[in-house]
C-alpha angles and dihedrals in degrees: 000000000000111000131181087253091059091044086058093052094046090050094043100043106019108044100047091047091051091050090048091054089046091056090056092056122088115269113262096018116141092233091058092048092051092045095051092045090050091049090050091047091050089052092049093048090051091049093048094049091049092046095049093049094069 
């Protein structure tokens, strides 16, 4: 079960780590684009879940 506590840990630990790894990749590489889009998607998903819970 995905809880708000788990969302906080995913946001606090997972997304910054993904963005840090993306910065190490060469500019314009497909892996960098996929990783940054996945991080943005995760942020949008977290924001939508929190917004719809109120």
